[in-house]
C-alpha positions as CSV (number, residue, x, y, z in Angstrom):
1,M,74.8,-289.6,53.2
2,K,75.7,-292.8,51.6
3,I,76.7,-296.4,53.9
4,F,77.4,-299.6,52.4
5,M,79.0,-302.8,53.5
6,L,82.4,-303.4,52.0
7,D,82.4,-307.3,51.2
8,D,79.2,-306.2,48.9
9,L,81.8,-304.4,46.5
10,P,82.9,-306.7,43.5
11,A,86.3,-307.8,44.2
12,Q,89.2,-307.5,41.3
13,P,92.2,-310.1,41.7
14,W,95.4,-308.3,41.4
15,K,97.7,-308.9,38.2
16,N,100.1,-310.7,40.6
17,G,97.9,-313.1,42.1
18,G,99.0,-311.6,45.8
19,G,95.1,-310.6,46.4
20,V,92.0,-308.7,45.5
21,T,91.2,-305.2,45.6
22,R,87.2,-303.5,46.4
23,E,87.3,-300.0,44.7
24,I,84.9,-297.7,46.9
25,A,85.2,-294.9,44.9
26,R,87.3,-293.0,42.5
27,L,87.4,-289.6,40.7
28,S,88.9,-289.5,37.0
29,D,89.1,-286.7,34.5
30,D,90.8,-285.9,31.0
31,K,94.1,-285.9,32.8
32,G,93.7,-288.9,34.9
33,M,93.1,-290.3,38.1
34,L,92.5,-287.5,40.3
35,W,92.1,-289.9,43.5
36,R,91.1,-293.3,44.4
37,L,89.5,-295.3,47.7
38,S,90.0,-299.0,47.9
39,L,90.3,-302.2,50.3
40,A,92.5,-304.7,49.4
41,D,92.6,-308.3,51.0
42,V,96.7,-309.2,51.0
43,D,97.3,-312.8,50.9
44,R,100.9,-313.3,50.6
45,D,104.2,-311.6,50.4
46,G,104.8,-309.6,46.5
47,P,105.4,-306.6,45.0
48,F,102.8,-303.4,45.0
49,S,101.5,-302.0,42.1
50,H,103.5,-298.8,40.8
51,F,101.1,-295.2,40.6
52,P,103.8,-292.6,39.1
53,G,103.3,-289.1,40.2
54,A,100.6,-290.1,43.0
55,T,100.8,-290.5,47.1
56,R,99.3,-293.4,48.7
57,I,97.6,-293.7,52.1
58,L,97.6,-297.2,53.4
59,T,95.7,-298.5,56.5
60,V,95.9,-301.9,57.7
61,V,92.3,-302.4,59.0
62,E,92.7,-306.5,59.8
63,G,95.3,-308.9,60.3
64,A,98.8,-308.1,62.1
65,G,100.4,-305.5,59.3
66,L,102.5,-305.2,56.5
67,R,106.7,-304.8,56.2
68,L,106.8,-302.2,52.9
69,R,110.2,-302.7,51.7
70,H,111.8,-300.3,49.4
71,D,115.5,-299.2,48.2
72,S,115.8,-296.1,51.3
73,G,114.2,-298.6,54.1
74,V,111.0,-300.1,55.3
75,I,107.8,-298.5,56.0
76,E,106.1,-300.5,58.7
77,A,102.3,-300.6,58.5
78,T,100.3,-301.9,61.6
79,L,97.0,-302.0,62.8
80,G,94.8,-298.8,62.4
81,R,97.6,-296.6,61.8
82,P,97.7,-294.6,58.4
83,V,101.1,-294.6,56.5
84,R,102.0,-292.2,53.5
85,F,104.6,-292.9,50.8
86,S,104.9,-292.6,47.1
87,G,103.4,-294.3,44.4
88,D,106.6,-293.8,42.8
89,L,108.4,-296.1,45.3
90,A,109.3,-299.7,44.1
91,I,107.8,-301.6,47.3
92,D,107.8,-305.6,48.1
93,C,105.4,-306.2,50.6
94,D,106.1,-308.7,53.6
95,L,103.1,-310.3,55.4
96,V,103.9,-309.6,59.2
97,S,101.7,-312.9,60.5
98,G,99.4,-313.8,57.9
99,S,96.8,-312.3,55.5
100,V,95.8,-308.6,55.9
101,R,92.9,-306.4,55.1
102,D,94.2,-302.7,53.9
103,F,92.3,-299.4,53.1
104,N,94.0,-297.2,50.6
105,L,93.8,-293.7,49.2
106,I,95.8,-293.0,46.2
107,F,96.1,-289.4,44.9
108,D,97.3,-286.9,42.4
109,P,99.2,-284.5,45.0
110,A,99.7,-281.7,42.5
111,R,95.7,-281.7,42.0
112,V,94.4,-282.8,45.4
113,A,94.7,-282.5,48.9
114,A,93.8,-285.6,50.8
115,D,94.7,-287.2,54.1
116,V,93.4,-290.6,56.2
117,A,93.2,-289.4,60.0
118,R,92.7,-292.3,62.5
119,L,89.8,-291.0,65.1
120,E,89.8,-291.8,68.4
121,P,87.2,-292.7,70.9
122,G,85.1,-289.3,71.3
123,R,83.0,-286.5,69.6
124,H,84.4,-285.4,66.3
125,R,83.3,-282.4,64.1
126,R,84.7,-282.0,60.6
127,A,84.1,-279.2,58.2
128,R,86.0,-281.3,55.2
129,A,85.5,-284.5,55.3
130,F,84.7,-287.0,52.2
131,G,83.7,-290.3,54.1
132,V,84.6,-292.8,57.2
133,L,85.3,-296.3,57.9
134,P,85.0,-297.5,61.1
135,L,87.8,-300.0,63.1
136,L,88.2,-302.0,66.1
137,A,84.5,-303.0,67.1
138,P,82.1,-302.1,68.3
139,C,81.1,-299.0,66.2
140,M,80.5,-295.3,65.9
141,T,77.7,-293.0,64.9
142,L,76.7,-290.3,62.8
143,K,73.8,-288.0,63.2
144,I,72.0,-290.3,60.9
145,G,72.2,-293.4,63.0
146,A,75.1,-296.5,63.5
147,V,78.0,-297.4,61.6
148,A,79.6,-300.5,62.0
149,P,82.7,-302.1,61.1
150,G,82.7,-303.7,57.6
151,A,80.9,-300.5,56.3
152,F,82.1,-297.2,54.7
153,A,80.1,-294.1,55.2
154,Q,80.5,-291.7,52.3
155,F,79.6,-287.8,52.8
156,E,78.1,-285.5,50.0
157,A,78.9,-281.8,50.0
158,H,75.5,-280.7,51.4
159,D,75.9,-283.5,54.5
160,L,78.8,-281.3,55.9
161,P,79.8,-280.4,58.7
162,I,79.4,-283.9,59.9
163,E,79.2,-285.1,63.5
164,I,81.1,-288.5,64.0
165,N,80.8,-289.8,67.7
166,V,83.4,-293.1,68.1
167,K,82.3,-295.1,70.7
168,D,84.5,-296.3,73.4
169,G,87.0,-299.4,72.4
170,A,86.5,-298.1,69.1
171,A,88.3,-296.4,66.6
172,A,87.5,-295.1,62.8
173,L,89.5,-293.7,59.8
174,L,88.5,-290.0,58.5
175,V,89.3,-289.6,54.7
176,S,89.5,-286.3,53.6
177,I,89.8,-285.0,49.9
178,D,89.9,-281.5,49.0
């Protein structure tokens, strides 16, 4: 298992200048990207990048939230609640009230099954998982020790099944990639 601080990952500016992205992990093959995990700092309203053929799961982890406008309506992305949408959508983003940080899972649904689930306080045991991101302090514990907000715990196949204990007053995101 690997635990690392997200702010230690190199920041890459967006092409439109509206924020920066920190890539957590990615898997690609000769056919293209299978999946990608990243953390984005969104500083202003503007368009989202297209990921044709991909599915996106976005979770606001800091800040009030985002309104993701597209031709068919609006997706409300609020703090700590994963939202799923097609990477084919032309999205314009409005900040609800100031800058946000969001956690993103982008994957090819034709080749990968993936999900992001919010874990509430209590014990959780998962047979299939890739990693966990603490939200809403204080923290959570895994079998090997505590993981604080601002860190990401990535699991390897030999670490499973994993036991996660989310402390009272906290929450976490569990990423599953199959």
